[in-house]
C-alpha positions as CSV (number, residue, x, y, z in Angstrom):
1,X,14.3,90.8,-3.6
2,X,11.3,89.4,-5.3
3,X,8.4,88.6,-2.7
4,X,4.5,89.0,-3.8
5,X,2.5,91.4,-1.9
6,X,-1.2,89.7,-0.4
7,X,-2.9,92.6,1.2
8,X,-6.2,90.8,2.5
9,X,-6.7,88.7,5.4
10,X,-8.6,85.7,5.2
11,X,-12.3,85.9,6.5
12,X,-11.3,83.7,9.8
13,X,-8.4,86.2,10.7
14,X,-8.2,87.1,14.2
15,X,-6.5,89.5,16.6
16,X,-5.1,87.8,19.5
17,X,-5.9,90.2,22.7
18,X,-5.3,89.4,26.0
19,X,-8.9,88.9,27.1
20,X,-9.2,86.8,23.3
21,X,-9.8,86.1,19.9
22,X,-11.5,89.4,18.0
23,X,-12.2,89.7,14.0
24,X,-10.9,92.7,13.3
25,X,-13.6,94.4,13.0
26,X,-14.5,94.3,16.1
27,X,-12.3,96.6,16.9
28,X,-13.4,100.2,17.6
29,X,-11.4,103.5,18.0
30,X,-8.0,104.1,16.7
31,X,-5.2,101.7,17.3
32,X,-1.4,102.4,18.8
33,X,0.3,100.0,16.9
34,X,3.4,99.8,18.6
35,X,4.0,101.0,22.6
36,X,4.3,99.3,26.1
37,X,2.8,99.7,29.2
38,X,5.3,97.9,31.6
39,X,8.6,97.8,30.6
40,X,11.8,96.8,32.2
41,X,15.5,96.4,31.3
42,X,18.9,96.8,32.8
43,X,19.6,99.2,30.1
44,X,17.2,101.3,31.5
45,X,17.7,101.5,34.9
46,X,15.6,104.2,37.3
47,X,13.2,104.6,33.8
48,X,10.8,101.7,34.5
49,X,7.7,101.1,33.1
50,X,6.5,99.3,35.9
51,X,3.6,101.0,37.8
52,X,-0.2,99.7,37.4
53,X,-1.7,102.7,38.6
54,X,0.2,104.9,36.0
55,X,-0.3,102.8,33.4
56,X,-4.2,102.6,34.1
57,X,-3.9,106.2,33.8
58,X,-2.8,106.4,30.8
59,X,-5.0,103.8,29.1
60,X,-7.8,106.0,30.3
61,X,-6.2,108.8,28.7
62,X,-5.6,107.1,25.3
63,X,-9.4,105.9,25.6
64,X,-10.8,109.6,25.9
65,X,-8.7,110.4,23.4
66,X,-10.3,108.0,20.5
67,X,-8.2,105.2,21.1
68,X,-9.4,101.9,21.3
69,X,-6.5,99.4,20.8
70,X,-2.6,99.6,22.3
71,X,-0.8,96.7,20.5
72,X,2.2,95.8,23.4
73,X,5.8,95.4,22.0
74,X,7.1,94.0,25.4
75,X,8.4,90.7,24.5
76,X,9.2,87.6,27.6
77,X,11.6,88.7,30.2
78,X,11.4,92.3,30.2
79,X,8.6,92.9,32.4
80,X,5.1,92.3,30.4
81,X,3.2,92.0,33.4
82,X,0.6,89.9,31.3
83,X,-1.9,89.3,34.7
84,X,-2.1,93.5,34.9
85,X,-2.7,93.5,31.1
86,X,-5.8,91.8,31.3
87,X,-7.1,93.5,34.5
88,X,-6.0,96.7,32.8
89,X,-8.2,95.5,29.4
90,X,-10.9,94.6,31.1
91,X,-11.1,98.1,33.6
92,X,-10.9,100.8,31.2
93,X,-12.4,98.8,27.8
94,X,-9.1,99.2,25.7
95,X,-7.6,96.3,23.4
96,X,-4.6,95.1,24.3
97,X,-2.1,92.7,22.3
98,X,0.8,91.6,24.3
99,X,4.1,90.1,22.4
100,X,6.3,87.1,23.1
101,X,9.5,87.2,21.6
102,X,12.8,88.1,22.9
103,X,14.8,91.7,22.6
104,X,18.4,92.2,22.2
105,X,21.0,90.2,24.1
106,X,21.8,93.3,26.0
107,X,18.2,94.0,27.8
108,X,18.7,90.5,29.7
109,X,21.0,89.1,32.4
110,X,22.7,86.2,31.1
111,X,21.7,83.7,32.8
112,X,18.5,84.1,31.6
113,X,19.6,84.3,28.4
114,X,20.9,80.3,28.9
115,X,17.6,79.3,30.3
116,X,15.2,80.4,27.3
117,X,17.9,79.5,24.4
118,X,17.7,76.1,23.8
119,X,14.1,76.1,22.6
120,X,12.9,79.2,21.8
121,X,10.2,78.8,19.2
122,X,8.7,76.4,21.5
123,X,8.7,79.3,24.4
124,X,7.6,81.4,21.7
125,X,4.3,78.9,20.3
126,X,3.6,78.2,24.2
127,X,3.2,82.2,24.7
128,X,0.7,82.3,21.7
129,X,-1.4,79.3,22.0
130,X,-1.4,78.3,25.8
131,X,-0.8,81.6,27.8
132,X,2.2,83.7,29.3
133,X,3.0,82.1,32.3
134,X,1.8,79.0,31.2
135,X,-2.0,77.5,30.5
136,X,-4.8,79.7,31.4
137,X,-2.6,82.8,31.1
138,X,-3.4,85.5,28.3
139,X,-2.1,84.7,25.3
140,X,0.1,86.5,23.3
141,X,-0.6,87.9,19.9
142,X,2.6,88.7,18.2
143,X,6.4,87.9,18.2
144,X,8.7,90.8,19.0
145,X,12.2,90.5,17.8
146,X,15.2,93.1,17.3
147,X,17.7,93.8,15.1
148,X,21.6,95.2,15.7
149,X,22.7,98.9,14.1
150,X,22.8,97.8,10.3
151,X,23.1,93.8,11.5
152,X,22.6,91.3,13.0
153,X,24.5,89.5,15.3
154,X,24.4,85.9,16.2
155,X,21.3,86.1,18.9
156,X,19.5,88.3,16.8
157,X,20.0,85.5,13.8
158,X,19.0,83.0,16.3
159,X,15.9,85.5,17.8
160,X,14.9,85.5,14.4
161,X,15.1,82.1,13.2
162,X,13.1,81.0,16.2
163,X,10.2,83.7,15.3
164,X,9.9,81.9,12.0
165,X,9.8,79.1,13.5
166,X,7.0,79.8,15.4
167,X,5.1,82.3,12.8
168,X,4.8,78.6,10.7
169,X,3.2,77.1,13.8
170,X,0.8,79.6,14.6
171,X,0.6,82.5,11.7
172,X,2.0,85.5,14.3
173,X,2.5,88.7,12.8
174,X,6.6,89.0,13.7
175,X,7.4,93.2,15.0
176,X,10.7,93.5,14.5
177,X,12.5,96.4,16.1
178,X,15.0,97.9,13.8
179,X,17.6,99.9,15.7
180,X,17.4,103.3,15.1
181,X,15.7,102.3,12.0
182,X,18.1,100.7,10.4
183,X,18.6,97.3,8.3
184,X,15.4,96.4,7.2
185,X,15.7,95.1,4.0
186,X,18.2,92.6,5.4
187,X,15.5,91.6,8.2
188,X,13.3,91.1,5.6
189,X,15.8,89.0,3.4
190,X,16.3,86.9,6.8
191,X,12.9,86.3,7.9
192,X,11.3,86.4,4.4
193,X,13.8,85.0,2.1
194,X,15.8,82.6,4.2
195,X,12.7,81.4,6.9
196,X,9.9,81.7,4.1
197,X,8.0,84.0,5.9
198,X,4.8,86.0,4.1
199,X,5.9,89.5,4.4
200,X,2.6,90.4,5.0
201,X,3.4,89.0,8.2
202,X,6.2,91.3,9.2
203,X,6.0,94.6,10.7
204,X,9.2,97.1,10.6
205,X,9.6,99.2,13.6
206,X,11.1,102.4,14.1
207,X,11.7,103.4,9.9
208,X,11.0,107.0,11.3
209,X,14.7,107.0,13.1
210,X,16.1,106.7,9.8
211,X,14.6,108.4,6.7
212,X,16.0,106.7,3.8
213,X,13.2,107.1,1.1
214,X,14.7,104.1,-0.9
215,X,14.7,101.9,1.7
216,X,11.0,102.8,3.3
217,X,9.9,102.1,-0.9
218,X,11.4,99.0,-1.1
219,X,9.9,97.7,2.2
220,X,6.6,98.4,1.1
221,X,7.0,96.6,-2.2
222,X,8.2,93.4,-0.6
223,X,4.6,93.5,0.9
224,X,5.7,94.4,4.6
225,X,3.8,96.7,7.2
226,X,5.8,99.9,8.4
227,X,5.7,101.3,11.4
228,X,6.5,105.1,12.3
229,X,6.7,105.0,15.7
230,X,8.6,107.4,17.6
231,X,6.4,110.5,18.6
232,X,7.8,109.8,22.2
233,X,11.5,110.1,21.7
234,X,12.7,113.6,22.0
235,X,16.0,112.3,21.2
236,X,15.5,111.3,17.8
237,X,15.0,114.1,14.7
238,X,11.3,112.1,13.6
239,X,8.5,114.8,14.1
240,X,9.6,117.5,11.4
241,X,10.5,115.3,8.2
242,X,7.3,112.2,9.1
243,X,4.6,114.0,7.6
244,X,6.4,114.0,4.3
245,X,8.3,110.3,4.5
246,X,4.2,109.1,5.2
247,X,2.9,111.4,2.0
248,X,6.0,109.7,0.0
249,X,5.0,106.5,0.7
250,X,1.2,107.1,0.4
251,X,1.5,108.9,-3.2
252,X,3.3,106.1,-4.3
253,X,0.7,103.9,-3.2
254,X,1.7,102.2,-0.5
255,X,-0.8,104.1,2.1
256,X,-2.3,100.3,2.9
257,X,1.2,99.5,4.6
258,X,2.1,102.1,7.4
259,X,0.8,101.8,11.2
260,X,1.3,104.5,13.5
261,X,2.8,104.3,17.3
262,X,4.3,105.8,20.1
263,X,7.4,103.8,21.6
264,X,6.4,104.6,25.0
265,X,9.7,103.1,26.8
266,X,10.4,105.4,30.0
267,X,8.4,106.9,32.9
268,X,8.5,110.5,31.4
269,X,7.5,109.8,28.7
270,X,4.0,109.1,29.9
271,X,1.3,111.2,28.9
272,X,0.6,110.8,33.1
273,X,4.1,112.1,33.9
274,X,4.2,115.4,31.1
275,X,5.4,113.3,28.1
276,X,3.1,112.5,24.6
277,X,2.4,108.9,25.6
278,X,-0.6,106.7,24.3
279,X,-3.0,109.8,23.4
280,X,-0.7,111.7,21.6
281,X,-0.5,108.9,19.2
282,X,-4.6,108.9,18.4
283,X,-5.0,112.6,18.9
284,X,-2.0,115.2,18.3
285,X,-0.4,113.1,15.9
286,X,-3.2,112.4,13.3
287,X,-4.3,116.0,13.1
288,X,-0.6,117.6,12.8
289,X,-0.6,114.3,9.7
290,X,-3.5,116.0,8.4
291,X,-2.0,119.3,7.8
292,X,-0.2,117.1,5.4
293,X,-2.0,113.9,4.5
294,X,-5.7,113.5,3.5
295,X,-7.7,112.5,6.9
296,X,-9.2,109.4,5.1
297,X,-5.3,108.5,4.7
298,X,-4.3,109.2,8.6
299,X,-6.9,107.2,9.5
300,X,-6.5,103.8,8.0
301,X,-3.1,104.2,9.5
302,X,-4.7,103.8,12.6
303,X,-7.8,101.6,12.3
304,X,-7.6,99.3,9.2
305,X,-3.9,99.3,8.7
306,X,-3.1,97.7,12.3
307,X,-6.0,95.5,12.1
308,X,-4.8,94.0,9.2
309,X,-1.1,93.9,9.9
310,X,-1.8,91.9,13.2
311,X,-4.8,89.8,12.6
312,X,-4.0,86.1,11.8
313,X,-5.5,82.8,10.5
314,X,-4.8,80.9,13.7
315,X,-3.2,77.7,13.0
316,X,-3.0,76.9,17.1
């Protein structure tokens, strides 16, 4: 897949937060490039992130640890609580970027999918340009989609096509859930090869869950951003090899493509409930990584890189 790389965003690029658009240079503090403050799914009964009080406490702890911005990847129909995101951002001073998009079909009731499948692209565009919940609501700043384990089913292909259409209409970045870290190159072929999305507007998530160095390097060479975003997942063997995986990519010249996130999806994983949560991404994790990597490289993963990855020259 011969796709040209383009690292710099135009001077007019902006991050679309729930409080409005900001130039990337206006962001302060470190960025958690993939996390969740609110999340509900029939696949996670009893583990919902649905507590505004706990979300506020988590954001305050994140801020105290040096955090400044959270990319909230919770897509349509999974309990985003968009109005709460606005209030929490105002009260805590943490910038929040919300997501539109759609996850795997198993995360939704069939009747919900039947209602929205007809024109997904229009739904995504409306949430990016008019507001979540309708005009006047907070606008989404990224599109979240999801592949399957080593493949794409019909639902995913439909969703990816809608995401690409919405990207072309708005410029929004597309954030991809890779199931257990698999299928990265297939997703890039579909989005960038077939659908014509420029790879610098694609963020591949969960690459920490599949330690295939050759795939990581091929995705970086294509021009996509690579998110290593799982320290909140105790059941994934990611922590012990993460520093070496990142070091290999930095040594190969791809330090500008790397992002870090927590992907907190259960209440027990929040720091306020005893887990690592959002604060760990901007405090404990960089401290560990700095034992293997230069501190400047780690800092770029938490500041410059996510600001560039999610900024866009909005077309609507």
